[in-house]
SETIDREN-611672 format. One record per residue (C-alpha): x, y, z; residue in three letters. Coordinates in Angstrom, 2 decimals. Layout:
BEGIN
((X Y Z) ALA)
...
***
This chain:
BEGIN
((92.02 -109.73 123.58) MET)
((94.58 -108.12 122.32) LYS)
((95.19 -110.84 119.63) LYS)
((92.02 -109.37 117.98) TYR)
((92.67 -105.81 117.86) TYR)
((94.19 -106.17 114.22) PRO)
((91.11 -107.75 113.24) PHE)
((88.38 -105.06 114.64) ILE)
((90.54 -102.20 113.56) ILE)
((90.64 -103.86 109.78) THR)
((86.91 -104.06 110.02) GLY)
((86.42 -100.60 111.14) LEU)
((88.39 -99.15 108.62) LEU)
((86.56 -101.40 106.02) SER)
((83.25 -100.39 106.90) ALA)
((84.33 -96.31 107.02) GLY)
((85.70 -97.31 103.39) SER)
((82.57 -98.68 102.29) ALA)
((80.56 -96.18 103.68) LEU)
((82.41 -93.47 102.06) GLY)
((82.76 -95.33 98.40) ILE)
((78.65 -95.61 98.83) PHE)
((78.10 -91.67 99.98) TYR)
((80.05 -91.00 96.83) VAL)
((78.90 -93.28 94.08) PHE)
((75.43 -94.41 95.48) GLY)
((71.89 -92.98 95.42) PRO)
((70.92 -89.68 96.88) LYS)
((68.84 -89.40 99.94) PRO)
((65.09 -88.65 99.73) VAL)
((64.18 -85.33 101.98) ILE)
((60.28 -85.21 102.79) MET)
((58.97 -81.76 102.73) GLN)
((55.57 -79.61 102.31) PRO)
((55.68 -79.09 98.78) PRO)
((55.18 -75.42 97.69) VAL)
((52.36 -74.53 95.30) THR)
((52.30 -72.60 92.30) LYS)
((48.64 -72.06 90.34) THR)
((48.99 -70.66 86.64) LEU)
((46.02 -69.84 84.31) LEU)
((45.53 -72.81 81.93) THR)
((45.79 -69.97 78.84) ASN)
((49.24 -68.84 80.42) TYR)
((51.92 -68.17 77.87) SER)
((55.26 -68.44 79.13) PRO)
((56.80 -65.73 76.72) ILE)
((54.35 -62.99 76.73) VAL)
((54.23 -61.22 79.74) ASP)
((50.47 -60.97 80.85) HIS)
((49.24 -58.23 83.46) HIS)
((45.71 -58.76 84.34) SER)
((43.58 -56.24 85.74) THR)
((40.37 -58.42 86.39) TYR)
((39.43 -58.52 90.11) GLU)
((36.99 -61.57 91.31) SER)
((33.54 -60.29 92.34) ALA)
((32.73 -62.02 95.62) GLU)
((29.49 -63.93 95.91) ALA)
((26.50 -61.95 97.54) PRO)
((26.11 -62.53 100.93) ASP)
((22.42 -63.50 100.42) LEU)
((22.72 -65.15 104.15) VAL)
((22.97 -61.78 105.70) LYS)
((20.12 -60.10 103.71) ALA)
((18.00 -63.01 104.51) ALA)
((18.27 -62.92 107.83) ASN)
((18.51 -59.48 108.28) SER)
((14.98 -59.25 106.20) SER)
((12.57 -61.95 107.01) LYS)
((12.10 -60.74 110.48) GLN)
((10.21 -57.75 108.69) ALA)
((7.99 -60.10 106.49) VAL)
((4.16 -61.53 107.87) VAL)
((1.64 -63.96 107.22) PHE)
((-1.58 -62.53 106.82) ILE)
((-4.96 -63.74 106.97) GLU)
((-7.93 -61.74 105.44) ALA)
((-11.13 -63.61 106.64) LEU)
((-14.82 -62.46 105.40) GLU)
((-17.28 -62.84 108.64) THR)
((-20.87 -62.38 109.18) SER)
((-22.66 -62.68 112.32) GLY)
((-23.55 -61.16 115.20) ASN)
((-22.34 -60.79 118.87) PHE)
((-23.55 -64.30 119.58) PHE)
((-22.06 -66.17 116.68) ALA)
((-19.64 -65.61 114.05) THR)
((-19.22 -67.68 111.07) HIS)
((-16.27 -66.90 108.38) THR)
((-17.78 -67.33 104.75) THR)
((-14.69 -67.10 102.79) GLY)
((-11.30 -65.21 102.68) GLY)
((-7.47 -65.24 101.48) SER)
((-4.07 -65.71 102.69) THR)
((-0.88 -63.65 102.01) GLY)
((2.17 -61.96 102.90) SER)
((3.00 -58.48 104.18) GLY)
((6.13 -56.19 105.04) VAL)
((6.35 -54.11 108.14) ILE)
((7.74 -50.73 106.89) ILE)
((8.10 -48.69 109.81) SER)
((8.89 -49.64 113.87) GLN)
((5.40 -48.24 114.62) ASP)
((3.45 -51.06 112.95) GLY)
((2.43 -50.16 109.26) TYR)
((2.71 -53.19 107.34) ILE)
((2.36 -53.10 103.07) ALA)
((0.60 -55.72 101.36) THR)
((-1.34 -56.32 98.46) ASN)
((-5.17 -54.85 97.63) HIS)
((-6.11 -58.43 96.41) HIS)
((-4.75 -60.16 99.38) VAL)
((-6.89 -58.26 101.90) ILE)
((-10.12 -57.34 99.46) ALA)
((-12.17 -60.18 100.26) ASP)
((-12.23 -59.82 103.86) GLY)
((-13.63 -57.68 106.89) ASN)
((-11.36 -59.31 109.49) GLN)
((-7.58 -59.29 108.95) ILE)
((-5.23 -61.23 111.26) ASN)
((-1.52 -61.03 111.29) VAL)
((0.92 -63.31 112.23) LEU)
((4.62 -62.20 113.08) MET)
((7.77 -64.22 111.80) GLU)
((8.62 -64.59 116.31) ASP)
((4.81 -66.23 116.19) GLY)
((3.13 -62.94 117.61) ARG)
((-0.27 -62.47 116.18) GLU)
((-2.50 -59.50 116.16) PHE)
((-5.52 -57.81 114.28) GLU)
((-4.86 -55.34 111.76) ALA)
((-6.92 -52.36 110.76) LYS)
((-6.81 -51.40 106.86) LEU)
((-5.75 -47.96 106.77) ILE)
((-6.41 -47.84 103.06) GLY)
((-6.06 -49.67 99.83) SER)
((-5.34 -48.41 95.91) ASP)
((-6.72 -51.34 93.70) PRO)
((-4.91 -49.07 90.82) SER)
((-1.65 -50.28 91.88) THR)
((-2.95 -53.53 94.15) ASP)
((-1.44 -51.65 97.09) LEU)
((-2.83 -51.60 100.79) ALA)
((-1.70 -50.14 103.85) LEU)
((-2.65 -51.76 107.55) LEU)
((-1.92 -51.20 110.69) LYS)
((-0.95 -53.22 114.16) VAL)
((-0.95 -51.99 117.67) ASP)
((2.71 -52.49 118.68) THR)
((6.03 -50.96 118.62) LYS)
((9.68 -51.54 118.26) SER)
((8.88 -53.93 115.83) LEU)
((11.72 -55.43 113.00) PRO)
((11.08 -53.33 109.41) TYR)
((12.23 -52.76 106.09) LEU)
((13.58 -49.59 104.68) THR)
((12.50 -48.60 100.87) PHE)
((15.41 -48.78 98.58) GLY)
((15.41 -47.26 94.97) ASN)
((14.40 -49.60 92.61) SER)
((14.81 -47.65 89.71) ASP)
((18.64 -48.35 90.52) SER)
((17.92 -52.19 90.33) LEU)
((20.00 -53.74 87.10) MET)
((19.11 -56.56 85.13) ILE)
((21.12 -59.57 86.28) GLY)
((21.00 -58.12 90.00) GLU)
((20.30 -60.79 92.89) TRP)
((17.17 -60.72 94.96) VAL)
((15.61 -62.13 97.17) LEU)
((11.92 -63.03 97.67) ALA)
((10.40 -63.55 101.11) ILE)
((6.77 -64.36 101.85) GLY)
((4.45 -67.64 102.80) ASN)
((3.55 -69.41 99.78) PRO)
((1.11 -72.60 100.82) PHE)
((1.43 -71.42 104.19) ARG)
((5.39 -72.23 104.86) LEU)
((6.01 -69.77 106.89) TYR)
((9.08 -66.87 106.10) SER)
((10.39 -68.92 103.18) THR)
((13.13 -67.23 100.99) VAL)
((14.11 -68.02 97.67) THR)
((16.43 -66.14 95.11) ALA)
((16.91 -65.14 91.94) GLY)
((18.16 -62.25 89.46) ILE)
((16.13 -59.22 88.18) VAL)
((15.00 -60.56 84.77) SER)
((13.44 -57.39 82.96) ALA)
((11.71 -54.11 84.01) LYS)
((9.06 -51.95 83.48) ALA)
((6.48 -55.00 82.56) ARG)
((2.97 -54.72 81.86) ASN)
((1.01 -58.11 81.89) ILE)
((-2.23 -56.82 82.04) ASN)
((-3.52 -58.05 85.08) ILE)
((-4.93 -54.84 86.83) LEU)
((-8.28 -53.44 86.18) ASP)
((-8.71 -50.22 84.09) ASP)
((-6.56 -47.23 84.84) GLY)
((-3.89 -49.96 86.94) GLY)
((-0.17 -48.68 86.88) ILE)
((1.49 -51.75 85.50) GLU)
((5.14 -51.05 85.85) ASN)
((6.69 -54.41 87.35) PHE)
((9.86 -55.63 88.48) ILE)
((9.89 -59.33 86.69) GLN)
((12.38 -62.02 88.56) THR)
((13.16 -65.51 88.58) ASP)
((12.98 -65.80 92.11) ALA)
((10.05 -68.46 92.93) ALA)
((6.92 -66.88 94.15) VAL)
((3.78 -69.36 94.54) ASN)
((0.34 -68.53 95.92) PRO)
((0.61 -66.91 99.24) GLY)
((3.73 -65.09 98.32) ASN)
((1.62 -62.02 97.43) SER)
((2.49 -58.77 99.58) GLY)
((5.50 -60.25 100.72) GLY)
((8.79 -58.30 100.32) ALA)
((11.49 -58.48 97.22) LEU)
((14.35 -57.52 98.78) VAL)
((18.11 -56.81 97.59) SER)
((21.40 -58.07 99.12) THR)
((21.74 -55.58 101.34) SER)
((18.52 -55.92 102.98) GLY)
((16.53 -53.22 101.34) GLN)
((13.13 -53.50 100.37) LEU)
((13.02 -53.18 96.63) MET)
((9.43 -54.30 95.82) GLY)
((6.14 -56.06 97.03) ILE)
((5.71 -59.10 95.37) ASN)
((2.28 -59.37 93.63) THR)
((2.18 -62.00 90.62) ALA)
((3.17 -64.89 88.36) ILE)
((2.54 -65.46 84.54) MET)
((2.16 -69.13 84.73) THR)
((-0.09 -71.84 82.86) TYR)
((-0.67 -74.18 85.88) SER)
((-1.17 -71.70 88.54) GLY)
((1.85 -72.33 90.20) GLN)
((5.40 -70.58 90.03) TYR)
((7.17 -71.33 86.11) GLU)
((10.06 -69.17 86.41) GLY)
((8.18 -65.68 85.88) PHE)
((7.17 -63.46 89.20) SER)
((6.41 -60.03 89.41) PHE)
((6.54 -57.30 92.15) ALA)
((5.69 -53.90 92.07) ILE)
((8.86 -51.34 92.38) PRO)
((9.73 -49.90 96.03) ALA)
((9.63 -46.28 94.22) ASN)
((6.15 -46.72 93.29) LEU)
((5.23 -48.61 96.48) ALA)
((6.58 -46.23 99.03) GLN)
((4.28 -42.82 97.70) LYS)
((1.11 -44.59 97.23) VAL)
((1.85 -45.94 100.64) LEU)
((2.77 -42.77 102.05) GLU)
((-0.64 -41.04 100.54) ASP)
((-2.66 -43.21 102.38) ILE)
((-1.20 -42.92 105.59) ARG)
((-1.59 -39.39 105.19) GLN)
((-4.61 -39.14 103.31) TYR)
((-6.26 -42.60 103.27) GLY)
((-5.89 -42.82 99.16) SER)
((-3.43 -42.12 96.78) PRO)
((-2.63 -38.36 95.59) LYS)
((-1.89 -38.61 91.97) ARG)
((-0.23 -36.33 89.36) GLY)
((-2.11 -36.07 86.28) TRP)
((-0.80 -35.44 82.90) LEU)
((-3.41 -36.03 80.38) GLY)
((-2.21 -37.76 77.75) VAL)
((-2.75 -40.83 75.76) VAL)
((0.50 -42.78 74.60) ILE)
((1.30 -45.72 72.62) ARG)
((5.14 -46.97 72.30) PRO)
((7.90 -46.17 69.55) VAL)
((8.05 -48.85 66.66) ASN)
((10.47 -49.28 64.06) ASN)
((8.59 -46.97 61.66) GLU)
((8.08 -44.44 64.40) ILE)
((12.07 -44.40 65.14) ALA)
((12.98 -44.13 61.20) ASP)
((10.74 -41.40 60.90) GLU)
((12.26 -39.17 63.37) ALA)
((15.83 -40.19 63.00) GLY)
((16.30 -41.86 66.28) MET)
((19.26 -44.50 66.75) THR)
((17.24 -46.81 68.65) GLU)
((13.30 -47.87 69.16) ILE)
((12.80 -46.26 72.94) THR)
((9.92 -43.55 74.30) GLY)
((6.62 -42.82 73.83) VAL)
((4.52 -40.81 71.15) VAL)
((1.87 -38.62 72.55) LEU)
((-1.53 -40.03 70.42) GLU)
((-3.41 -37.92 72.28) LYS)
((-3.08 -34.65 74.65) VAL)
((-6.22 -33.71 76.47) ASN)
((-7.78 -29.86 76.06) GLU)
((-6.93 -28.35 79.29) GLY)
((-4.50 -31.00 80.36) SER)
((-1.43 -30.48 82.51) ALA)
((0.88 -31.96 79.16) ALA)
((-1.21 -28.91 76.73) GLU)
((-0.49 -25.96 79.72) ALA)
((3.25 -27.26 79.37) GLY)
((3.84 -27.14 75.82) GLY)
((3.61 -30.78 74.64) LEU)
((1.41 -31.78 71.25) ASN)
((0.39 -34.62 69.96) GLU)
((2.90 -36.59 67.95) GLY)
((5.72 -35.37 70.19) ASP)
((7.94 -38.80 71.37) ILE)
((8.90 -38.72 75.06) ILE)
((12.57 -39.79 75.42) LEU)
((13.17 -39.22 78.99) SER)
((11.55 -37.56 82.37) ILE)
((13.80 -35.72 84.85) ASP)
((17.04 -37.11 83.00) GLY)
((15.63 -40.80 83.45) GLN)
((15.34 -42.37 79.99) LYS)
((11.66 -44.17 78.91) VAL)
((12.18 -47.29 77.84) THR)
((8.23 -48.16 77.42) SER)
((4.65 -47.37 78.12) SER)
((4.50 -48.83 81.56) PRO)
((8.04 -47.63 82.23) ASP)
((6.17 -43.62 81.19) PHE)
((3.54 -44.30 83.47) ILE)
((5.57 -45.74 86.48) GLY)
((7.40 -42.79 86.03) LYS)
((4.72 -39.96 86.04) VAL)
((2.96 -42.25 88.74) GLY)
((5.56 -41.49 91.26) GLN)
((4.77 -38.19 91.48) HIS)
((1.93 -35.79 93.50) HIS)
((-0.20 -32.89 91.97) PRO)
((1.89 -29.63 91.70) GLY)
((5.14 -31.45 90.89) ASP)
((7.09 -30.40 88.16) ILE)
((8.45 -32.72 85.58) LEU)
((11.01 -32.23 82.44) THR)
((9.93 -33.68 79.55) PHE)
((13.18 -34.55 76.98) ALA)
((11.39 -35.19 73.38) TYR)
((11.65 -34.93 69.84) ILE)
((9.60 -32.87 67.33) ARG)
((10.18 -32.26 63.67) ASP)
((13.45 -33.82 64.31) HIS)
((14.40 -31.41 66.94) LYS)
((15.33 -32.38 70.45) ASN)
((13.45 -30.44 72.71) LYS)
((12.63 -30.17 76.40) GLU)
((9.06 -29.01 78.24) ALA)
((8.31 -28.32 82.29) LYS)
((5.09 -29.57 82.80) VAL)
((3.43 -29.36 86.04) LYS)
((1.26 -31.96 87.22) LEU)
((-2.42 -31.35 87.77) SER)
((-4.94 -32.97 90.68) ASP)
((-6.42 -36.65 89.16) SER)
((-9.75 -36.30 89.93) ARG)
((-10.56 -39.46 88.37) THR)
((-9.10 -42.89 87.73) SER)
((-5.98 -42.54 85.39) ILE)
((-7.07 -43.29 81.69) SER)
((-5.49 -45.96 79.65) PRO)
((-2.15 -45.69 78.68) ASP)
((-2.04 -47.22 75.63) ILE)
((-4.30 -45.94 72.42) ALA)
((-6.03 -48.44 70.41) ASN)
((-7.69 -47.41 67.34) SER)
((-8.85 -50.78 65.86) LYS)
((-12.13 -52.20 66.29) SER)
((-12.59 -55.36 68.47) ALA)
((-13.44 -57.23 65.52) ASP)
((-10.03 -56.43 63.44) ALA)
((-8.17 -57.30 66.45) VAL)
((-9.93 -60.86 66.41) MET)
((-8.97 -61.22 62.88) ASP)
((-5.10 -60.22 63.45) GLU)
((-4.65 -62.39 65.90) ILE)
((-6.87 -65.54 64.49) GLY)
((-9.55 -65.67 67.52) LEU)
((-13.17 -66.85 66.96) GLY)
((-15.66 -66.59 69.64) VAL)
((-19.48 -67.21 70.95) ARG)
((-21.83 -66.80 73.18) ASP)
((-22.29 -69.94 75.33) LEU)
((-25.70 -71.78 74.54) ASP)
((-28.19 -73.04 77.11) ASP)
((-26.95 -76.15 77.46) LYS)
((-23.39 -75.08 77.61) GLU)
((-24.50 -72.88 80.58) LYS)
((-26.49 -75.24 82.33) SER)
((-23.50 -77.75 82.43) LYS)
((-20.42 -75.55 82.56) LEU)
((-19.03 -74.69 86.21) PRO)
((-18.98 -70.88 85.30) LYS)
((-19.75 -68.60 82.20) GLY)
((-17.45 -66.95 79.54) GLY)
((-17.32 -66.98 75.96) VAL)
((-16.31 -69.71 74.01) MET)
((-13.36 -69.91 71.78) VAL)
((-14.62 -72.03 68.15) ASP)
((-12.14 -71.10 65.67) GLU)
((-8.47 -70.61 65.44) ILE)
((-6.57 -69.13 62.63) GLY)
((-3.74 -71.33 61.55) LYS)
((-0.75 -69.87 61.79) GLY)
((-2.03 -67.08 63.84) SER)
((-1.16 -65.40 67.14) GLN)
((-3.38 -67.16 69.23) VAL)
((-2.57 -71.00 67.74) GLU)
((1.18 -69.77 68.74) HIS)
((0.20 -69.08 71.99) ALA)
((-1.09 -72.81 72.15) ASN)
((-4.29 -71.93 72.83) MET)
((-6.89 -74.68 71.62) GLU)
((-10.61 -74.42 70.62) GLU)
((-13.14 -74.53 73.16) ASN)
((-11.02 -72.84 75.87) PHE)
((-13.81 -70.64 77.74) ILE)
((-12.59 -66.94 78.27) ILE)
((-13.59 -65.76 81.57) THR)
((-11.48 -62.35 82.12) ARG)
((-9.66 -59.88 79.49) VAL)
((-6.54 -58.44 80.98) ASN)
((-8.08 -58.84 84.28) GLY)
((-11.78 -57.79 83.68) THR)
((-14.64 -60.59 84.00) SER)
((-16.14 -61.30 80.48) VAL)
((-19.81 -63.17 80.23) SER)
((-20.55 -62.55 76.76) ASN)
((-19.13 -61.48 73.02) VAL)
((-20.23 -58.27 73.73) LEU)
((-18.50 -57.70 77.10) THR)
((-15.28 -59.26 75.41) LEU)
((-15.20 -57.23 72.46) LYS)
((-15.45 -54.04 74.61) ARG)
((-12.60 -54.92 76.80) GLU)
((-10.74 -55.98 73.46) LEU)
((-11.27 -52.29 72.34) GLN)
((-9.25 -51.03 75.43) LYS)
((-6.54 -53.67 75.35) ALA)
((-3.60 -51.25 74.13) GLY)
((-0.48 -53.10 72.86) SER)
((-1.03 -56.12 75.12) ASN)
((-3.70 -59.02 75.59) LEU)
((-3.83 -61.35 78.45) TYR)
((-6.83 -63.91 78.46) LEU)
((-7.54 -66.02 81.06) GLN)
((-10.09 -69.49 81.52) GLY)
((-10.76 -72.71 81.25) TYR)
((-11.70 -75.76 79.52) TYR)
((-14.34 -78.01 80.29) GLU)
((-12.64 -81.65 80.16) ASN)
((-9.07 -80.16 81.58) PHE)
((-8.70 -78.80 85.63) PRO)
((-7.33 -76.00 86.65) GLY)
((-7.28 -72.44 84.84) ASP)
((-5.07 -71.15 82.03) PHE)
((-4.13 -68.33 81.03) ALA)
((-2.64 -66.67 77.23) TYR)
((-0.46 -63.58 76.73) SER)
((-0.41 -61.80 73.08) ILE)
((1.36 -58.96 72.02) THR)
((-0.91 -56.84 69.65) LEU)
((0.67 -54.88 66.76) ASN)
***
């Protein structure tokens, strides 16, 4: 064995020398380890020192707002019943939504949801059913207040709808097509919208959103991301009769005031100013030396009115009420409509190129509000201006058509009516929400139309109802 030792030692020395040479001159070992990442903006410059003050905004918590709010939204069925103790028959009615606004069972909804019913049933989100009592309703704001006999209900608190900003996220919660507790989301698209859907004397100061609203959503909740009630969903503007991207809600500030009045007095107590107004246009703004087109002009100040007593005159340009900017006629009406008789409002206005202020104590409104926007043009002048020609239905048409109305027999080329996509043989049944049956009643409504015209009706050979919105100069 000893004779092999020299060979073993020689081999070990040779192997060690080889490993040493490989370590010095051979490839380095690869060590695997978790990489340390570094994220840079793609427009980062290694030369300029960038100091960013941007703070990323967190996405709104729609889940929390939806879960906390939908418990307070109910399904409403208003039935028109007839009969006696032995037999009852249902002859009509409507369905919609409502919002629980107090722990002891007060529920807000739209007037048009319950207007045709004498029996009102309420289905809660948790499955309980109640028969509701109608406390009162107000067609001029399309609001109604119901009461169910129960306690400890989930409810929504009113938020400040004036604080809503264009682009702010909101949720619409209701029961479209009997799909209970449906939640949709969108943004505030505009404020102080007038879509001429309420009858004469109606206060239209709608919040416009792009949250999906469909038949059955009426009376439901428009909710902020913090879960506060910002409005009562009321209407959509559509050609098809279903949602097409525009929905409208009654602002919470107006709804809260009207509903509280109904609860206390059975009907709204509305402060009366006693004026007729029209919006400021470019010509008026230039003459007054204004830098922007905003506010309203007092077209008429009624004799003996609150406005006259407070020192306001015809021709005054109202810029703000109690420090809040007036942007349009609907905005003006909404701001005044939130107040009671006896409230004192501060009006900032322009008269003879000078900025002034007046404090006005609102009087008691004994009648419905007068139309907000003056229209000095005749109905014939309005039709000529927008390119609309109409006639009464003849006896043959009356016998074969499903319902009456006024026939459009001429549309001016390049006119506003043509641009609204109306076609000849359209049969007008409603003007700004009021039914018309002949040319005489249509002209009467055109005379009162103000600055916006909303024509509803149908075509003999096309299914469904159609609507066209036209802005008058």
